[in-house]
All heavy atoms as TSV, in Angstrom:
chain	resi	resn	atom	element	x	y	z
A	1	MET	N	N	6.835	-22.063	-0.055
A	1	MET	CA	C	7.682	-21.683	0.871
A	1	MET	C	C	7.063	-21.832	2.290
A	1	MET	O	O	5.857	-21.502	2.435
A	1	MET	CB	C	8.113	-20.228	0.723
A	1	MET	CG	C	9.198	-19.776	1.708
A	1	MET	SD	S	9.514	-18.051	1.486
A	1	MET	CE	C	10.799	-18.183	0.247
A	2	VAL	N	N	7.868	-22.347	3.161
A	2	VAL	CA	C	7.332	-22.540	4.557
A	2	VAL	C	C	8.135	-21.721	5.465
A	2	VAL	O	O	9.437	-21.704	5.443
A	2	VAL	CB	C	7.328	-24.096	4.969
A	2	VAL	CG1	C	6.936	-24.237	6.289
A	2	VAL	CG2	C	6.646	-24.882	3.960
A	3	LEU	N	N	7.532	-20.992	6.317
A	3	LEU	CA	C	8.188	-20.218	7.326
A	3	LEU	C	C	7.938	-20.768	8.696
A	3	LEU	O	O	6.810	-20.935	9.043
A	3	LEU	CB	C	7.635	-18.723	7.312
A	3	LEU	CG	C	7.975	-17.872	8.525
A	3	LEU	CD1	C	9.509	-17.524	8.477
A	3	LEU	CD2	C	7.182	-16.534	8.430
A	4	PHE	N	N	8.993	-21.114	9.298
A	4	PHE	CA	C	8.840	-21.653	10.684
A	4	PHE	C	C	9.077	-20.459	11.681
A	4	PHE	O	O	10.174	-19.886	11.756
A	4	PHE	CB	C	9.938	-22.722	10.962
A	4	PHE	CG	C	9.671	-23.934	10.219
A	4	PHE	CD1	C	10.251	-24.227	9.010
A	4	PHE	CD2	C	8.844	-24.939	10.715
A	4	PHE	CE1	C	10.013	-25.395	8.260
A	4	PHE	CE2	C	8.549	-26.019	9.969
A	4	PHE	CZ	C	9.118	-26.352	8.830
A	5	ARG	N	N	8.025	-20.085	12.377
A	5	ARG	CA	C	7.971	-18.808	13.076
A	5	ARG	C	C	7.895	-19.172	14.578
A	5	ARG	O	O	6.970	-19.925	15.034
A	5	ARG	CB	C	6.814	-18.059	12.687
A	5	ARG	CG	C	6.684	-16.787	13.442
A	5	ARG	CD	C	5.526	-15.871	12.850
A	5	ARG	NE	N	4.243	-16.598	13.156
A	5	ARG	CZ	C	3.011	-16.191	12.801
A	5	ARG	NH1	N	2.946	-15.026	12.052
A	5	ARG	NH2	N	1.986	-16.908	13.082
A	6	ALA	N	N	8.752	-18.533	15.336
A	6	ALA	CA	C	8.757	-18.709	16.921
A	6	ALA	C	C	7.446	-17.933	17.340
A	6	ALA	O	O	7.222	-16.752	16.930
A	6	ALA	CB	C	10.087	-18.150	17.424
A	7	MET	N	N	6.840	-18.559	18.268
A	7	MET	CA	C	5.517	-17.952	18.889
A	7	MET	C	C	5.936	-17.008	19.869
A	7	MET	O	O	5.128	-16.024	20.192
A	7	MET	CB	C	4.708	-19.081	19.368
A	7	MET	CG	C	4.030	-19.912	18.243
A	7	MET	SD	S	3.194	-21.374	18.871
A	7	MET	CE	C	2.200	-20.888	20.255
A	8	GLU	N	N	7.005	-17.121	20.587
A	8	GLU	CA	C	7.316	-16.209	21.619
A	8	GLU	C	C	8.275	-15.093	20.926
A	8	GLU	O	O	9.302	-15.420	20.384
A	8	GLU	CB	C	8.122	-16.830	22.662
A	8	GLU	CG	C	7.349	-17.830	23.534
A	8	GLU	CD	C	8.127	-18.612	24.540
A	8	GLU	OE1	O	9.192	-18.113	25.004
A	8	GLU	OE2	O	7.702	-19.657	24.870
A	9	CYS	N	N	7.973	-13.784	21.052
A	9	CYS	CA	C	8.697	-12.866	20.411
A	9	CYS	C	C	8.907	-11.649	21.352
A	9	CYS	O	O	8.252	-11.541	22.309
A	9	CYS	CB	C	8.127	-12.378	19.077
A	9	CYS	SG	S	6.509	-11.513	19.372
A	10	ASN	N	N	9.804	-10.865	21.037
A	10	ASN	CA	C	10.149	-9.668	21.714
A	10	ASN	C	C	9.143	-8.573	21.260
A	10	ASN	O	O	8.985	-8.361	20.118
A	10	ASN	CB	C	11.500	-9.134	21.391
A	10	ASN	CG	C	11.930	-7.933	22.162
A	10	ASN	OD1	O	11.109	-7.057	22.518
A	10	ASN	ND2	N	13.206	-7.736	22.455
A	11	ASP	N	N	8.383	-7.967	22.213
A	11	ASP	CA	C	7.312	-6.998	21.794
A	11	ASP	C	C	7.875	-5.847	20.991
A	11	ASP	O	O	7.230	-5.149	20.315
A	11	ASP	CB	C	6.606	-6.477	23.093
A	11	ASP	CG	C	5.741	-7.623	23.650
A	11	ASP	OD1	O	5.284	-8.526	23.012
A	11	ASP	OD2	O	5.517	-7.462	24.891
A	12	PHE	N	N	9.236	-5.634	21.112
A	12	PHE	CA	C	9.755	-4.478	20.430
A	12	PHE	C	C	10.283	-4.915	18.958
A	12	PHE	O	O	10.869	-4.109	18.297
A	12	PHE	CB	C	10.980	-3.907	21.225
A	12	PHE	CG	C	10.471	-3.500	22.556
A	12	PHE	CD1	C	10.768	-4.141	23.732
A	12	PHE	CD2	C	9.795	-2.230	22.621
A	12	PHE	CE1	C	10.298	-3.620	24.917
A	12	PHE	CE2	C	9.208	-1.828	23.839
A	12	PHE	CZ	C	9.536	-2.456	24.948
A	13	ASP	N	N	10.166	-6.081	18.706
A	13	ASP	CA	C	10.583	-6.652	17.360
A	13	ASP	C	C	9.649	-6.154	16.249
A	13	ASP	O	O	8.544	-6.617	16.233
A	13	ASP	CB	C	10.743	-8.118	17.405
A	13	ASP	CG	C	11.391	-8.630	16.153
A	13	ASP	OD1	O	11.475	-8.011	15.150
A	13	ASP	OD2	O	11.851	-9.919	16.253
A	14	PRO	N	N	10.125	-5.238	15.318
A	14	PRO	CA	C	9.088	-4.765	14.386
A	14	PRO	C	C	8.685	-5.769	13.372
A	14	PRO	O	O	7.616	-5.571	12.740
A	14	PRO	CB	C	9.910	-3.656	13.653
A	14	PRO	CG	C	11.376	-3.977	13.903
A	14	PRO	CD	C	11.419	-4.755	15.147
A	15	TYR	N	N	9.424	-6.841	13.243
A	15	TYR	CA	C	8.987	-7.819	12.207
A	15	TYR	C	C	7.679	-8.531	12.655
A	15	TYR	O	O	6.939	-9.013	11.755
A	15	TYR	CB	C	10.062	-8.863	11.909
A	15	TYR	CG	C	11.304	-8.213	11.257
A	15	TYR	CD1	C	12.426	-8.016	11.870
A	15	TYR	CD2	C	11.216	-7.865	9.886
A	15	TYR	CE1	C	13.467	-7.425	11.231
A	15	TYR	CE2	C	12.192	-7.369	9.211
A	15	TYR	CZ	C	13.457	-7.163	9.948
A	15	TYR	OH	O	14.466	-6.615	9.231
A	16	TYR	N	N	7.468	-8.652	13.890
A	16	TYR	CA	C	6.279	-9.359	14.398
A	16	TYR	C	C	4.969	-8.690	14.041
A	16	TYR	O	O	3.884	-9.203	14.369
A	16	TYR	CB	C	6.428	-9.838	15.836
A	16	TYR	CG	C	7.175	-11.050	15.948
A	16	TYR	CD1	C	8.495	-11.204	16.024
A	16	TYR	CD2	C	6.510	-12.341	16.076
A	16	TYR	CE1	C	9.294	-12.297	16.015
A	16	TYR	CE2	C	7.210	-13.586	16.037
A	16	TYR	CZ	C	8.515	-13.548	16.073
A	16	TYR	OH	O	9.212	-14.738	16.127
A	17	ALA	N	N	4.981	-7.449	13.678
A	17	ALA	CA	C	3.870	-6.781	13.315
A	17	ALA	C	C	3.189	-7.370	12.039
A	17	ALA	O	O	2.083	-7.372	11.781
A	17	ALA	CB	C	4.044	-5.203	13.030
A	18	ASP	N	N	4.084	-7.973	11.263
A	18	ASP	CA	C	3.711	-8.747	10.068
A	18	ASP	C	C	3.661	-10.272	10.313
A	18	ASP	O	O	4.798	-10.794	10.659
A	18	ASP	CB	C	4.755	-8.385	8.894
A	18	ASP	CG	C	4.477	-9.140	7.669
A	18	ASP	OD1	O	3.516	-9.958	7.461
A	18	ASP	OD2	O	5.350	-9.135	6.740
A	19	PRO	N	N	2.558	-10.927	10.257
A	19	PRO	CA	C	2.516	-12.285	10.516
A	19	PRO	C	C	3.417	-13.225	9.692
A	19	PRO	O	O	3.687	-14.295	9.970
A	19	PRO	CB	C	1.149	-12.663	10.457
A	19	PRO	CG	C	0.423	-11.593	9.667
A	19	PRO	CD	C	1.291	-10.414	9.844
A	20	GLU	N	N	3.866	-12.679	8.482
A	20	GLU	CA	C	4.740	-13.388	7.591
A	20	GLU	C	C	6.109	-12.851	7.871
A	20	GLU	O	O	7.133	-13.360	7.076
A	20	GLU	CB	C	4.296	-13.142	6.165
A	20	GLU	CG	C	2.875	-13.678	5.851
A	20	GLU	CD	C	2.416	-13.515	4.487
A	20	GLU	OE1	O	3.054	-12.658	3.715
A	20	GLU	OE2	O	1.581	-14.327	4.013
A	21	LEU	N	N	6.374	-12.122	8.809
A	21	LEU	CA	C	7.808	-11.613	9.143
A	21	LEU	C	C	8.540	-11.099	7.939
A	21	LEU	O	O	9.746	-11.171	7.847
A	21	LEU	CB	C	8.612	-12.698	9.810
A	21	LEU	CG	C	7.908	-13.369	11.010
A	21	LEU	CD1	C	8.761	-14.502	11.549
A	21	LEU	CD2	C	7.653	-12.371	12.116
A	22	GLY	N	N	7.944	-10.488	6.988
A	22	GLY	CA	C	8.564	-9.850	5.755
A	22	GLY	C	C	8.777	-10.777	4.731
A	22	GLY	O	O	9.184	-10.379	3.611
A	23	TRP	N	N	8.466	-12.122	4.859
A	23	TRP	CA	C	8.835	-13.138	3.802
A	23	TRP	C	C	7.773	-13.256	2.661
A	23	TRP	O	O	7.971	-13.811	1.690
A	23	TRP	CB	C	9.117	-14.478	4.401
A	23	TRP	CG	C	10.386	-14.557	5.135
A	23	TRP	CD1	C	10.653	-14.381	6.446
A	23	TRP	CD2	C	11.610	-14.686	4.440
A	23	TRP	NE1	N	12.026	-14.486	6.744
A	23	TRP	CE2	C	12.656	-14.578	5.478
A	23	TRP	CE3	C	12.069	-14.913	3.181
A	23	TRP	CZ2	C	13.905	-14.775	5.303
A	23	TRP	CZ3	C	13.435	-14.973	2.970
A	23	TRP	CH2	C	14.406	-14.953	3.950
A	24	GLY	N	N	6.491	-12.812	3.002
A	24	GLY	CA	C	5.378	-12.909	2.040
A	24	GLY	C	C	5.699	-12.440	0.726
A	24	GLY	O	O	5.360	-12.936	-0.296
A	25	LYS	N	N	6.381	-11.271	0.620
A	25	LYS	CA	C	6.748	-10.585	-0.667
A	25	LYS	C	C	7.715	-11.425	-1.499
A	25	LYS	O	O	7.789	-11.143	-2.711
A	25	LYS	CB	C	7.137	-9.204	-0.447
A	25	LYS	CG	C	8.404	-9.092	0.342
A	25	LYS	CD	C	8.704	-7.645	0.622
A	25	LYS	CE	C	9.801	-7.556	1.711
A	25	LYS	NZ	N	10.036	-6.178	2.218
A	26	PHE	N	N	8.390	-12.311	-0.895
A	26	PHE	CA	C	9.409	-13.112	-1.595
A	26	PHE	C	C	8.857	-14.490	-2.038
A	26	PHE	O	O	9.461	-15.226	-2.781
A	26	PHE	CB	C	10.673	-13.334	-0.742
A	26	PHE	CG	C	11.298	-12.120	-0.373
A	26	PHE	CD1	C	11.324	-11.520	0.969
A	26	PHE	CD2	C	12.036	-11.304	-1.266
A	26	PHE	CE1	C	11.812	-10.382	1.279
A	26	PHE	CE2	C	12.557	-10.192	-0.932
A	26	PHE	CZ	C	12.576	-9.581	0.350
A	27	ALA	N	N	7.695	-14.891	-1.552
A	27	ALA	CA	C	7.126	-16.188	-1.786
A	27	ALA	C	C	6.143	-16.100	-2.916
A	27	ALA	O	O	4.943	-15.948	-2.642
A	27	ALA	CB	C	6.457	-16.742	-0.517
A	28	ALA	N	N	6.606	-16.181	-4.223
A	28	ALA	CA	C	5.717	-16.050	-5.337
A	28	ALA	C	C	4.536	-17.052	-5.355
A	28	ALA	O	O	3.535	-16.826	-5.800
A	28	ALA	CB	C	6.550	-16.078	-6.578
A	29	GLY	N	N	4.895	-18.311	-4.791
A	29	GLY	CA	C	3.999	-19.422	-4.917
A	29	GLY	C	C	3.163	-19.532	-3.560
A	29	GLY	O	O	2.343	-20.393	-3.366
A	30	GLY	N	N	3.232	-18.512	-2.729
A	30	GLY	CA	C	2.574	-18.528	-1.498
A	30	GLY	C	C	3.426	-18.803	-0.292
A	30	GLY	O	O	4.537	-19.386	-0.452
A	31	LEU	N	N	2.970	-18.564	0.844
A	31	LEU	CA	C	3.766	-18.786	2.145
A	31	LEU	C	C	2.926	-19.400	3.096
A	31	LEU	O	O	1.748	-19.046	3.463
A	31	LEU	CB	C	4.238	-17.449	2.683
A	31	LEU	CG	C	5.072	-17.504	3.893
A	31	LEU	CD1	C	6.477	-18.124	3.539
A	31	LEU	CD2	C	5.367	-16.062	4.528
A	32	GLU	N	N	3.453	-20.626	3.591
A	32	GLU	CA	C	2.753	-21.274	4.651
A	32	GLU	C	C	3.541	-20.964	5.921
A	32	GLU	O	O	4.794	-21.058	6.004
A	32	GLU	CB	C	2.863	-22.911	4.452
A	32	GLU	CG	C	2.285	-23.631	5.601
A	32	GLU	CD	C	2.513	-25.158	5.291
A	32	GLU	OE1	O	2.848	-25.572	4.206
A	32	GLU	OE2	O	2.246	-25.862	6.333
A	33	VAL	N	N	2.825	-20.624	6.983
A	33	VAL	CA	C	3.414	-20.224	8.309
A	33	VAL	C	C	3.237	-21.299	9.250
A	33	VAL	O	O	2.006	-21.639	9.535
A	33	VAL	CB	C	2.906	-18.848	8.773
A	33	VAL	CG1	C	3.594	-18.553	10.162
A	33	VAL	CG2	C	3.149	-17.820	7.748
A	34	CYS	N	N	4.245	-21.765	9.849
A	34	CYS	CA	C	4.157	-22.858	10.880
A	34	CYS	C	C	4.639	-22.193	12.238
A	34	CYS	O	O	5.809	-21.863	12.402
A	34	CYS	CB	C	5.012	-24.094	10.607
A	34	CYS	SG	S	4.357	-25.086	9.215
A	35	ASP	N	N	3.722	-22.119	13.157
A	35	ASP	CA	C	4.062	-21.501	14.443
A	35	ASP	C	C	4.796	-22.560	15.289
A	35	ASP	O	O	4.242	-23.663	15.365
A	35	ASP	CB	C	2.872	-20.918	15.159
A	35	ASP	CG	C	2.405	-19.594	14.525
A	35	ASP	OD1	O	3.239	-18.880	14.039
A	35	ASP	OD2	O	1.172	-19.419	14.517
A	36	LEU	N	N	5.860	-22.154	16.056
A	36	LEU	CA	C	6.605	-23.149	16.849
A	36	LEU	C	C	6.638	-22.633	18.229
A	36	LEU	O	O	6.837	-21.364	18.464
A	36	LEU	CB	C	7.978	-23.416	16.326
A	36	LEU	CG	C	8.042	-23.987	14.916
A	36	LEU	CD1	C	9.551	-23.946	14.359
A	36	LEU	CD2	C	7.589	-25.356	14.867
A	37	PRO	N	N	6.640	-23.386	19.215
A	37	PRO	CA	C	6.795	-22.910	20.646
A	37	PRO	C	C	8.287	-22.454	20.810
A	37	PRO	O	O	9.202	-23.081	20.283
A	37	PRO	CB	C	6.513	-24.113	21.482
A	37	PRO	CG	C	6.774	-25.314	20.576
A	37	PRO	CD	C	6.468	-24.881	19.249
A	38	GLY	N	N	8.471	-21.358	21.612
A	38	GLY	CA	C	9.761	-20.911	21.874
A	38	GLY	C	C	10.043	-19.572	21.218
A	38	GLY	O	O	9.220	-19.097	20.470
A	39	ASP	N	N	11.252	-19.094	21.539
A	39	ASP	CA	C	11.726	-17.851	20.833
A	39	ASP	C	C	12.638	-18.221	19.691
A	39	ASP	O	O	12.800	-19.391	19.268
A	39	ASP	CB	C	12.328	-16.913	21.829
A	39	ASP	CG	C	13.579	-17.496	22.506
A	39	ASP	OD1	O	14.069	-18.454	22.052
A	39	ASP	OD2	O	14.021	-16.917	23.489
A	40	GLY	N	N	13.337	-17.145	19.170
A	40	GLY	CA	C	14.138	-17.461	18.030
A	40	GLY	C	C	15.231	-18.500	18.084
A	40	GLY	O	O	15.447	-19.279	17.230
A	41	THR	N	N	15.745	-18.648	19.269
A	41	THR	CA	C	16.761	-19.728	19.546
A	41	THR	C	C	16.166	-20.908	20.189
A	41	THR	O	O	16.676	-22.015	20.098
A	41	THR	CB	C	17.985	-19.206	20.456
A	41	THR	OG1	O	17.554	-18.674	21.631
A	41	THR	CG2	C	18.738	-18.209	19.609
A	42	GLY	N	N	15.098	-20.649	20.981
A	42	GLY	CA	C	14.380	-21.661	21.740
A	42	GLY	C	C	13.759	-22.750	20.943
A	42	GLY	O	O	13.561	-23.892	21.298
A	43	ILE	N	N	13.399	-22.408	19.617
A	43	ILE	CA	C	12.791	-23.326	18.690
A	43	ILE	C	C	13.782	-24.506	18.372
A	43	ILE	O	O	13.378	-25.610	17.945
A	43	ILE	CB	C	12.157	-22.711	17.464
A	43	ILE	CG1	C	13.248	-22.126	16.580
A	43	ILE	CG2	C	11.159	-21.707	17.800
A	43	ILE	CD1	C	12.797	-21.519	15.327
A	44	LEU	N	N	15.036	-24.282	18.603
A	44	LEU	CA	C	16.043	-25.195	18.216
A	44	LEU	C	C	16.582	-26.068	19.448
A	44	LEU	O	O	17.553	-26.733	19.355
A	44	LEU	CB	C	17.238	-24.573	17.509
A	44	LEU	CG	C	16.897	-23.853	16.271
A	44	LEU	CD1	C	18.188	-23.147	15.651
A	44	LEU	CD2	C	16.373	-24.854	15.175
A	45	LYS	N	N	15.848	-25.864	20.644
A	45	LYS	CA	C	16.229	-26.581	21.815
A	45	LYS	C	C	15.128	-27.497	22.247
A	45	LYS	O	O	13.911	-27.294	21.864
A	45	LYS	CB	C	16.615	-25.555	22.951
A	45	LYS	CG	C	17.693	-24.660	22.568
A	45	LYS	CD	C	17.894	-23.586	23.704
A	45	LYS	CE	C	19.100	-22.667	23.306
A	45	LYS	NZ	N	19.190	-21.623	24.237
A	46	GLU	N	N	15.461	-28.596	22.979
A	46	GLU	CA	C	14.548	-29.481	23.467
A	46	GLU	C	C	13.562	-28.733	24.460
A	46	GLU	O	O	14.024	-27.845	25.183
A	46	GLU	CB	C	15.155	-30.574	24.230
A	46	GLU	CG	C	15.944	-31.601	23.431
A	46	GLU	CD	C	15.139	-32.468	22.463
A	46	GLU	OE1	O	13.808	-32.507	22.716
A	46	GLU	OE2	O	15.626	-33.054	21.643
A	47	PRO	N	N	12.335	-29.031	24.605
A	47	PRO	CA	C	11.582	-29.975	23.724
A	47	PRO	C	C	11.098	-29.388	22.350
A	47	PRO	O	O	10.417	-30.107	21.486
A	47	PRO	CB	C	10.443	-30.463	24.628
A	47	PRO	CG	C	10.094	-29.233	25.332
A	47	PRO	CD	C	11.449	-28.438	25.590
A	48	ASN	N	N	11.236	-28.024	22.222
A	48	ASN	CA	C	10.666	-27.370	21.061
A	48	ASN	C	C	11.141	-27.970	19.682
A	48	ASN	O	O	10.436	-27.992	18.753
A	48	ASN	CB	C	10.865	-25.871	21.200
A	48	ASN	CG	C	10.333	-25.249	22.436
A	48	ASN	OD1	O	9.403	-25.803	22.984
A	48	ASN	ND2	N	10.824	-24.170	22.887
A	49	VAL	N	N	12.396	-28.356	19.705
A	49	VAL	CA	C	12.975	-28.896	18.442
A	49	VAL	C	C	12.225	-30.035	18.089
A	49	VAL	O	O	12.136	-30.212	16.773
A	49	VAL	CB	C	14.522	-29.041	18.592
A	49	VAL	CG1	C	14.867	-30.300	19.450
A	49	VAL	CG2	C	15.145	-29.199	17.252
A	50	GLN	N	N	11.664	-30.887	18.865
A	50	GLN	CA	C	10.864	-31.989	18.420
A	50	GLN	C	C	9.614	-31.554	17.705
A	50	GLN	O	O	9.164	-32.268	16.709
A	50	GLN	CB	C	10.416	-32.825	19.701
A	50	GLN	CG	C	11.626	-33.392	20.265
A	50	GLN	CD	C	12.490	-34.298	19.480
A	50	GLN	OE1	O	12.013	-35.156	18.609
A	50	GLN	NE2	N	13.822	-34.361	19.630
A	51	VAL	N	N	8.967	-30.489	18.051
A	51	VAL	CA	C	7.783	-29.905	17.333
A	51	VAL	C	C	8.263	-29.439	15.943
A	51	VAL	O	O	7.516	-29.795	14.943
A	51	VAL	CB	C	7.185	-28.777	18.101
A	51	VAL	CG1	C	6.057	-28.151	17.370
A	51	VAL	CG2	C	6.664	-29.252	19.530
A	52	MET	N	N	9.314	-28.790	16.050
A	52	MET	CA	C	9.875	-28.355	14.593
A	52	MET	C	C	10.188	-29.563	13.723
A	52	MET	O	O	9.912	-29.505	12.580
A	52	MET	CB	C	11.113	-27.470	14.766
A	52	MET	CG	C	11.611	-26.854	13.506
A	52	MET	SD	S	12.998	-25.817	13.819
A	52	MET	CE	C	13.218	-25.164	12.134
A	53	ALA	N	N	10.883	-30.526	14.247
A	53	ALA	CA	C	11.141	-31.743	13.469
A	53	ALA	C	C	9.943	-32.408	12.863
A	53	ALA	O	O	9.982	-32.799	11.825
A	53	ALA	CB	C	12.007	-32.699	14.332
A	54	ALA	N	N	8.906	-32.535	13.623
A	54	ALA	CA	C	7.660	-33.111	13.211
A	54	ALA	C	C	7.005	-32.271	12.058
A	54	ALA	O	O	6.578	-32.901	11.154
A	54	ALA	CB	C	6.663	-33.368	14.357
A	55	LYS	N	N	6.997	-30.969	12.316
A	55	LYS	CA	C	6.447	-30.147	11.241
A	55	LYS	C	C	7.241	-30.147	9.958
A	55	LYS	O	O	6.681	-30.202	8.847
A	55	LYS	CB	C	6.172	-28.696	11.704
A	55	LYS	CG	C	5.192	-28.660	12.766
A	55	LYS	CD	C	4.814	-27.230	13.226
A	55	LYS	CE	C	3.589	-27.249	14.250
A	55	LYS	NZ	N	3.083	-25.913	14.416
A	56	LEU	N	N	8.520	-30.105	10.153
A	56	LEU	CA	C	9.508	-30.200	8.959
A	56	LEU	C	C	9.313	-31.470	8.150
A	56	LEU	O	O	9.324	-31.564	6.958
A	56	LEU	CB	C	10.909	-29.983	9.415
A	56	LEU	CG	C	11.974	-30.002	8.306
A	56	LEU	CD1	C	11.678	-29.000	7.289
A	56	LEU	CD2	C	13.331	-29.806	8.898
A	57	ARG	N	N	9.197	-32.554	9.015
A	57	ARG	CA	C	8.972	-33.898	8.336
A	57	ARG	C	C	7.727	-33.931	7.443
A	57	ARG	O	O	7.758	-34.441	6.334
A	57	ARG	CB	C	8.953	-34.936	9.470
A	57	ARG	CG	C	8.790	-36.418	8.910
A	57	ARG	CD	C	8.850	-37.470	10.030
A	57	ARG	NE	N	10.013	-37.299	10.931
A	57	ARG	CZ	C	9.935	-36.907	12.256
A	57	ARG	NH1	N	8.746	-36.639	12.734
A	57	ARG	NH2	N	11.060	-36.744	12.828
A	58	VAL	N	N	6.624	-33.382	7.920
A	58	VAL	CA	C	5.487	-33.260	7.149
A	58	VAL	C	C	5.572	-32.417	5.912
A	58	VAL	O	O	5.170	-32.911	4.691
A	58	VAL	CB	C	4.278	-32.716	8.017
A	58	VAL	CG1	C	2.989	-32.404	7.217
A	58	VAL	CG2	C	3.888	-33.703	9.108
A	59	CYS	N	N	6.280	-31.390	6.009
A	59	CYS	CA	C	6.536	-30.505	4.947
A	59	CYS	C	C	7.368	-31.146	3.826
A	59	CYS	O	O	7.063	-31.092	2.647
A	59	CYS	CB	C	7.189	-29.240	5.313
A	59	CYS	SG	S	6.266	-28.015	6.206
A	60	LEU	N	N	8.359	-31.967	4.279
A	60	LEU	CA	C	9.230	-32.697	3.348
A	60	LEU	C	C	8.552	-33.846	2.626
A	60	LEU	O	O	8.639	-34.060	1.418
A	60	LEU	CB	C	10.532	-33.063	3.990
A	60	LEU	CG	C	11.505	-32.127	4.531
A	60	LEU	CD1	C	12.495	-32.786	5.374
A	60	LEU	CD2	C	12.080	-31.397	3.312
A	61	GLN	N	N	7.747	-34.480	3.405
A	61	GLN	CA	C	6.872	-35.592	2.837
A	61	GLN	C	C	5.908	-35.068	1.737
A	61	GLN	O	O	5.756	-35.579	0.715
A	61	GLN	CB	C	6.102	-36.355	3.896
A	61	GLN	CG	C	6.994	-37.218	4.717
A	61	GLN	CD	C	6.304	-37.756	5.984
A	61	GLN	OE1	O	5.176	-37.328	6.434
A	61	GLN	NE2	N	6.875	-38.726	6.582
A	62	ARG	N	N	5.267	-33.827	2.079
A	62	ARG	CA	C	4.345	-33.309	1.138
A	62	ARG	C	C	5.109	-32.885	-0.120
A	62	ARG	O	O	4.587	-32.984	-1.284
A	62	ARG	CB	C	3.643	-32.077	1.816
A	62	ARG	CG	C	2.510	-31.515	1.070
A	62	ARG	CD	C	1.733	-30.458	1.852
A	62	ARG	NE	N	2.640	-29.418	2.318
A	62	ARG	CZ	C	2.524	-28.929	3.569
A	62	ARG	NH1	N	1.718	-29.332	4.430
A	62	ARG	NH2	N	3.420	-27.946	3.900
A	63	ALA	N	N	6.267	-32.240	0.043
A	63	ALA	CA	C	7.091	-31.771	-1.139
A	63	ALA	C	C	7.506	-33.061	-1.922
A	63	ALA	O	O	7.400	-32.921	-3.293
A	63	ALA	CB	C	8.265	-31.005	-0.704
A	64	GLN	N	N	7.793	-34.151	-1.285
A	64	GLN	CA	C	8.214	-35.364	-2.040
A	64	GLN	C	C	7.091	-35.882	-2.804
A	64	GLN	O	O	7.294	-36.204	-3.909
A	64	GLN	CB	C	8.792	-36.338	-1.069
A	64	GLN	CG	C	9.375	-37.536	-1.754
A	64	GLN	CD	C	10.003	-38.434	-0.792
A	64	GLN	OE1	O	9.688	-38.554	0.407
A	64	GLN	NE2	N	10.921	-39.325	-1.187
A	65	MET	N	N	5.865	-35.882	-2.199
A	65	MET	CA	C	4.676	-36.406	-2.923
A	65	MET	C	C	4.349	-35.509	-4.192
A	65	MET	O	O	4.075	-36.059	-5.235
A	65	MET	CB	C	3.509	-36.489	-1.942
A	65	MET	CG	C	3.648	-37.591	-0.941
A	65	MET	SD	S	2.323	-37.642	0.261
A	65	MET	CE	C	0.838	-37.503	-0.749
A	66	ALA	N	N	4.540	-34.165	-3.933
A	66	ALA	CA	C	4.103	-33.270	-5.055
A	66	ALA	C	C	5.102	-33.498	-6.219
A	66	ALA	O	O	4.749	-33.496	-7.370
A	66	ALA	CB	C	4.232	-31.858	-4.587
A	67	ALA	N	N	6.432	-33.761	-5.837
A	67	ALA	CA	C	7.462	-33.928	-6.912
A	67	ALA	C	C	7.182	-35.300	-7.578
A	67	ALA	O	O	7.367	-35.421	-8.837
A	67	ALA	CB	C	8.866	-34.016	-6.255
A	68	THR	N	N	6.674	-36.301	-6.896
A	68	THR	CA	C	6.359	-37.626	-7.506
A	68	THR	C	C	5.281	-37.479	-8.537
A	68	THR	O	O	5.297	-37.995	-9.611
A	68	THR	CB	C	6.037	-38.591	-6.391
A	68	THR	OG1	O	7.085	-38.672	-5.533
A	68	THR	CG2	C	5.725	-39.995	-7.000
A	69	PHE	N	N	4.190	-36.700	-8.118
A	69	PHE	CA	C	3.095	-36.531	-9.145
A	69	PHE	C	C	3.434	-35.677	-10.219
A	69	PHE	O	O	2.817	-35.863	-11.347
A	69	PHE	CB	C	1.904	-35.867	-8.316
A	69	PHE	CG	C	1.280	-36.888	-7.305
A	69	PHE	CD1	C	1.225	-36.590	-6.003
A	69	PHE	CD2	C	0.697	-38.078	-7.844
A	69	PHE	CE1	C	0.718	-37.462	-5.117
A	69	PHE	CE2	C	0.114	-38.938	-6.888
A	69	PHE	CZ	C	0.084	-38.552	-5.551
A	70	ARG	N	N	4.359	-34.729	-10.103
A	70	ARG	CA	C	4.760	-33.908	-11.283
A	70	ARG	C	C	5.603	-34.808	-12.267
A	70	ARG	O	O	5.680	-34.345	-13.417
A	70	ARG	CB	C	5.552	-32.726	-10.841
A	70	ARG	CG	C	4.646	-31.657	-10.289
A	70	ARG	CD	C	5.496	-30.442	-10.033
A	70	ARG	NE	N	6.588	-30.660	-9.070
A	70	ARG	CZ	C	6.699	-30.065	-7.882
A	70	ARG	NH1	N	5.740	-29.190	-7.462
A	70	ARG	NH2	N	7.514	-30.263	-6.979
A	71	GLY	N	N	6.130	-35.845	-11.788
A	71	GLY	CA	C	6.740	-36.763	-12.703
A	71	GLY	C	C	8.214	-36.682	-12.905
A	71	GLY	O	O	8.874	-36.997	-13.702
């Protein structure tokens, strides 16, 4: 499981006390955290969305390669 996490957060947001934002307990196979510039909505706006797209592309390519090797 991959978590795309905004690097800018509200200091009052209790989830940011946990670097996995509460998702670690749901990721039986482990959790990869990808930090992105921007806040929760800013990660989906230019130019930050380009960073997210590049990281997502790498994750998808890695998953595709893993699926190919599994047969």
